[in-house]
N, C-alpha and C positions, 0 to 999 in steps of 0.2 A: 730886613728894615721894616718898623707896623706900619700893619696897614693907612693907622689915624696919625705917622709924623704931624700932620697939620693940625693936628686934633689936639688941643690944650687940654680937652680931657679923661681923655682913655687912650690910650692902646691897643691894637688886637696886634694877635702871634698864632698861626700865622695869618699871613693879608690876604691868605684865598682858601677857599675850602673844593678839597682834593679830596672823591671818591675811588677807591676800588671796587669798580661796576664786575660784580658777577649777578648772573637771569636769579631770582627766586632766592635772594640771599641780600640780608637789608647791607648794610656797610654805615661806619660812622666817622666822625671828625670834627674835634674837638679844639676848640678857638677859648685861648686865655684872655680874657680882660683885664685890664688892668689901667687901674685909678691914677693916675699923675697929679693929683689934685691935692688939696689938703680941705677937701669938702667931701659931703657924703652924694657921687652920683648916681642917680639912675640910668637903666639901658632899658631898651625893649630890640627886639627880634622880629623884623620881615621877611616875606621874601614874596618875589612871585607865584612860588608854588606852592602854596603850604598844605595840597592835598602830598604831596612827594613827601614831604619830610617834618620829620618831626626834632623842637628845639627843645633842650631841658634844662637852668630855665629861660623861656622867653622873656623873661621880665623880673631884675634885681635893681639891688640897689649895695653900691660897693661901698666899702668904707676909707677915709682917705689912707693914700700910698698903699691900698691894699689889692689884691684880686679876685677872680673867680672864674673859675671854667663852665664855657657851656659848651654840650655836648647836641650837635645832629648828626639825626641818623637820616639814612635816605632806605625809604619803606623799598624794599625786595619792588624787581621790576623785573616785567616778563618778556622784555627786548630790547635790543641796545638801542641807540640811536643814531642818526648817520652820522659814521664818521666821528663818533664817539665825542661828537662837539654838545657841550649845554648850554644854554642857552638864559637858565637859570642864575637868577642875583638876591643878594643878599644885604638889607640893612641893616646898620644899626644903628640907633638913635642912643641920645645920652644929654642927661642936662642934670644941673646940681639941683639938689632937694637942699631943706631942711636938717641940720641934726639930727641925727637916730632916725630917721626915719626910715622903719620897716617896710618891705612888698604890699606889705597890703594895706597900708596908710596911702598908699598912691592913691592921686585922683584921679575919677575916667579921664578927665582931658590934660593930665601929666604932659605929653605928648603932641598934643594939637598945635602944628602952625598957626598961632590968633597974634602975634606980630609983640606979643607982650611974654614972650621966654624966651632965654638963648639955648634952640637944642638946635644939639652937633650931632650931624651923619654921617659915616663912613658904606660905603657901597661893598659888599666883598664878590667875586666871581666865584662860577662854581665850577670846574675839572674833573672829567670821568677819566679814571685810567684803568687800563684793564689788567688785568692777573699778569699775564705774559711781561708785563713790563714792569713788574717786581723784582723780577730775577727768577721768578721759577724756572724756568729752563735751565737756568745753572743747578738746579737740585743734584742730579747725581753725579755730576762735577765735586759739588761741595762734599757727596755721600765718600766717592772715595779719594779726595784731598781738603776734606775741611778745613785745614791749617793754610793751604796753597788760595782757595776760595775768595776771589775778591767780594764774592757779595754774605759773606759769612760773621763778619763784622760786624756791617749795613742789618741783616736779618737779626740779630741780635738786641742790635738796638733796637730796632725794631718793637719785638717783644718784650724790649723793657718797658718804652715808653707806654704801649697798651696796658700793661700790668700797674705803670702808674697810674694810668688815666684814669681805669676799674678805682683800684683805690682810691683814685681822689673825686672821683663819685658816688663810693661810696659812703666815702666820709662827708660829704654833704647832703646826701637821702638823711643819712647819719643826724646830719643839723636841724633840718626840715624835721623830721619826727620829731624831736630833742623841743624844737621850739612849737609845733603842736601840742603834745602834751604841755608845755606848758602854760601856752596861750586856754587851752578846756582846765588847768587848774584853776587858774585865775579867774575864767568865769564861775565855777564852778565854788571855791572861793566866795565869790561876791553873793552869790547866791545861797548859801549857806547860813550868810553874816546877815543879808536881810531877814531869813526864816527865824534865823535868831533871836533878833530885834523885835518879829512879830512875837514870839513868843516870850519873850520875857514882857511884851506890851501885856498882855493876856494876863500872865501873872503878876500882873500889877494891878490889874483892873479888878480882879476877883481877889485878892489880899484888899485891896479896899473897899470893896463891899463889904465882904468878913468883919473889918477893924469898923464899918461905920453899923451894921446889924449890932455888934457888940456891944458899939458905946448906945448904941439906944434901946438896947433891953437896961441897960444899967441906968 
């Protein structure tokens, strides 16, 4: 069930964050944010432990009836928490923005609660999972009887999900790169247009002076 079922703007899958915690190794969890409306919806991700996690993107705009992928990365940890319990929490805020709004166009106060905006919030809990609970203890059984292992299908499915997530992340990064290129190109075109207008103006002045001198000599 989506974490944001009561939220009329977006839904989030899965409804919490689970990280396979191995010391000295980063871990990640992907969240799918779905826009359930006919409006453009902006979102922002916050956490109670910003130094422990890297969120990309932490702010964005989802088009009507579209979705996007958020990757949350847990930085490498040096020790296990007591009883593998985690008190960290995430908050995802969302609000409707004008059509065709770009993430770079969002005002700094977009998610400020001043009573004038309709800002929806969804809280997500964090769970740590030990590698042993992922079926690693049955590796030897899987090698001897791969078709009879109950974990073989789930392991294969997990690998496929990781592959698909990596592909989606690559596409997302490519889209960001293309957007930056287009924006830089637009700025270059504006600069070129201003420079061309200046050159045309100078040439016009020179032609006018030459004609004036020619007519005065006549």
